[in-house]
N, C-alpha and C positions, 0 to 999 in steps of 0.2 A: 948134926941134928938127926934125931931118931926118926924112924918111919912113922911112928905115932904122932910126933910133933909136926912132921910135914903134912900128914892127913888133917890134923887139927887146924893147921894154918890154911890149908886149902879150903876146908869147910868154912872157916871164918870169912875168907875172901868171897866165897860163893854166897854166903848169907848176906854179906854187906852189899854185894852186887844185886841180889834179889831185892833187898830193902830199898836201895836207891831206885831201881826200876819201878817198884811199887809206888814210891813217892812221886816219881815223874808221871806215871800213868794217872795217879790220883789227881795231880795238879791239872792235867789235861781234861779229865772227865768231871772235875768238881763242879764247874759252872753248869754243865748239862744235868748232873745229878741234883744240884740245887734247884734247877728249874723243874725237874720231875717231882722232887719232894714237895715243892711249894704247891704243885698241882694236886697233891694228895690230901692235904689238910692235916688233921691231928696236931702234932707239935710244930707245924710249919710257922715261920714268922709272918707277921702281917705284911701284906704286899699290895702294890698297885699293878693292875693288869693293863698292858698296852695291847689294844686290838686294832689291827690295821685294816682300813677300808681302802683298798687299792684298785684302781681301774673301774670299768663299768660295773654297775650293780645289776646282777641278773638274779633270777629266782634261786639258782644254785648257790651263788656267793652269799645271797641274803640268808639262805638257810644255814650255811656254815657259820656266818657271823652271828646269827641268832643263837646258834648252839654254843658259841664261845661266850656270849653274854649270859646265857642260861648257866653255863659252868661257873662264871664269875659270881652269879647270884647264889649258887648252891655251895660254893667253896668258902668255908668260914675264914680261911686265911686271906682271901681277897677282900680288901676294904674299900677300894676305889678303882675306877676304870678310866683310862685315857683312850679316846678314839683318835687314832692317827689317820687322818683322811687325806687322800690324794685321788679324787674321783670326780669325773664330770657328770655323774648321775647314771641313770639307766632307765629301765621300764618303771612305770608308775607303780604297779603292784609290788614289785620287788623293793622299790624305795620305801613304799608305805610299810611293808613287812619289817624292814630293818628299823624304820622309825619307831614302830610299835615295840620292837624288842628293846631299843634304847630307852624308850619311855617307861617300859615295864621295869627296867633296871633302876632308873631313878626313883620310881614309885616304891621300890623295895628298900629305899633308904641308902642306896650305894651311890656316892658322888660320881658323876660322869663329867669329864672335861674333854673338850675336843681340841685337836691340834691339826691345823691345815698346813701340810708340808708343801703342797703344790697347788692343787685345785680342789675346792670344796664347793661345787656348783650344782644347781638344780637338785636332782635326787640325792646327791652327796650332801648338799646343804640341808635338805629335808631330814635326812637320817640323823644329823647331829643337833637338830633344833632343841631336843630335851636337855642337852648338856647345860650345865650351870654357867660355863664360860667357854668361849670359842677363841683360841689363840691362833694367830696368823703371823706369817712373815710379811714384811712390807710389800713384797712382790707376789704374794699368794693371790689367786683368783677365787673369789667367793661371791655367792648370790645366785643370780639367774633363776628367780622364782617364777617358773612358768612351765607350760606343757606343750609338747608337739604331738599332733595326731597324724597318723598316716593311714590311708585306706588302700585296699587292693585297687589296681587300675581298672578292673572289671569285676562285676559281681552279678551272679544270677542270670547271665545271658546265654546266648547260643542255644544248644540243645538241652540244657538243663531243665528239669521240671521241679519246681519248688512248691512246698505246701502252703506258703504264705508270702505276701509281697516283700516282707523284710527278711525272710529266711535266707541266710548266707550273704545278705547284702550289707548287714551292719546298719540298716536304717537309712533314712533320707539324709541328704547333706545337712539339712537344718537340725536333725536329731544328732548327727555326728558333731556338729559345732556346739550344740547344747551340752553334750557330754564333755567336750574339751573345756567349755566354760565352767562346768560344774567342778571339774578337776582343778582348774585354775583357782576358783574360789576356795576350794578345800585347802590348797597349798598356801595361799595367802592367809587364810584363817589360821593355819598351823603357825605361820611366822608370827602373827599378832598374838596368838595364845601364849607363845613362849617368850617373845621378845618385844611385845607391844610397848612396854614401858621404857625400853631402851632405844627404840627406833626414832630417828629424826627424818623419817620418810612417811609420806601419806600412803594409803592403800593403793592409790592409783600409781604412785611412783614405784612401789614394790611390784605391782603388776606389769610394769614395763619389762620386767625380767632382765634387768641390767646386771652385768657381772662387774664387781668392784675389785680393784687392787686392795690388798690387805690394809695398807695405810689409810685409804679412804674408808674402807669398811669399818674400821675402829672409830672413825669420826661420825659416821651416820648410824651406828648401832647395829649394822649387819654382823659385826664381830665385836669382840671385847678388848683383847690385849695383843700387843706385839710381843712375840716370843716363840721359841721353838718347842719341840716336844719335851725337853727337859724341864722347861718352865711349866708346861702343862702338867707334868708328873708331880712336880712340887706343889702346884696348886691343888691337885686332886688329893695328895697326901695331907695337905693342910686342912682341907675340907673334911677329911676323914679323921682328923685329929691324930695323925701318925707322926712320930718323931724318928723312930728307928724302923725302917721298912725295907723290903726287897722289891724288885721290879720283875714281873713275869711278862715276857713278850710272847704273845700267842702268834703262831705262824699264820700269815694271811692265806685265804683260800686261793687255789689256782685260778688264773683268769683265762677264759677262752678267747677273749678279745671282743671288740665292739661288733665285728661282723656277725657274730652269733646272736647278738641282741637284735640287730636290724635285719639280718638275713638278706642283705642287699645284693646278693650275688646274681639276681635275675635282672639287675639294671633298673628296677623300678622303685627301690626303697621299701618294698613290701617285705614283711617277714614271711619266710616259708618254713612251715613245720613239716618235716619229712617223716613219713611213717615207713619204717623198715619192714620188709616182708609183708606188705599189705596184700590182702586177698583180693583187693580191687585194683583196677587198672588206673592208678594215678600216682603221682610222685610226691604230692604234698598239698597243703591247703594254705591259702592266704587269708589272713584275718586282720581287722583293724588293730592298730597299735597305738598306745598312749605312752609317750616317753617323757620322763622328767630328766631331760638331758640338755647339757650345755654344748652347743655346737649344731652343725647341720648333718642330718643323717646322710651317710655315704650314698652317692649316686641317686639320691631321691629326686625324681623328676615330675611325678604326678601324685595327686591325691594328698598332698601335705597341707596340714592346717596347723598354724601355731596359735597360741592363746592370744597373741596380740593382733591377729588379723581381724 
């Protein structure tokens, strides 16, 4: 064999090796590339977006999830949304913020279906109320329509000078209870606005803030169907009129953990807001908290009021 023939053979083998490597790399990166192109729009196929609500709902996670929902509304390729929920709830303002973002999405004509994979309680339940259908597993925990209020153990005492009787104190105990009651009524009202015609429960029973196993929740109207996330995706696609579609799974926001919601490191259950590099001589401030949360705040010992008290 001539030198030229050997060179040609070597080149052919080298080309074949490069081609095989390119195919293998393409196979590995193809799913990721598809997910990226589906997020761009243009010629992307119609798709169902899966947005995960995992863990406690904080203002930070609510902002990130709201941004995901906004992207879903603005992306022409996304025709439906599935909320994959495994959350015990969180603060009332954050839960309300996420609820409004979900409600805005359904109002824009985008079908939203919820899938409870573990727990969808309190603020987690509030957030998915606008969904057309709530899918649960038989052992899912869902419901807990109620509010927990926590107050600082002390307010406005000692050597402090305040400009008014309620400055820094959060009001009287009666006013504090009134606020908790107002939030309870708001939450129950949301449930009846979205699910009143499906519920086999009175307003008083809903206000008990009971959590139900998925199988029971489908019988009393707190949830709709037994099924996993795949069933919820198919339902969302059906509602959007999709036969051939892709699935875009948006990454859930990072979770700081429940301790950052309750700030219970001082042993009282009060939330501590720490101000770094403060020009004043203090470490933080304690404020009243309103939690749409299923469970007991960690190490809460004083100043706790629930909606059922």
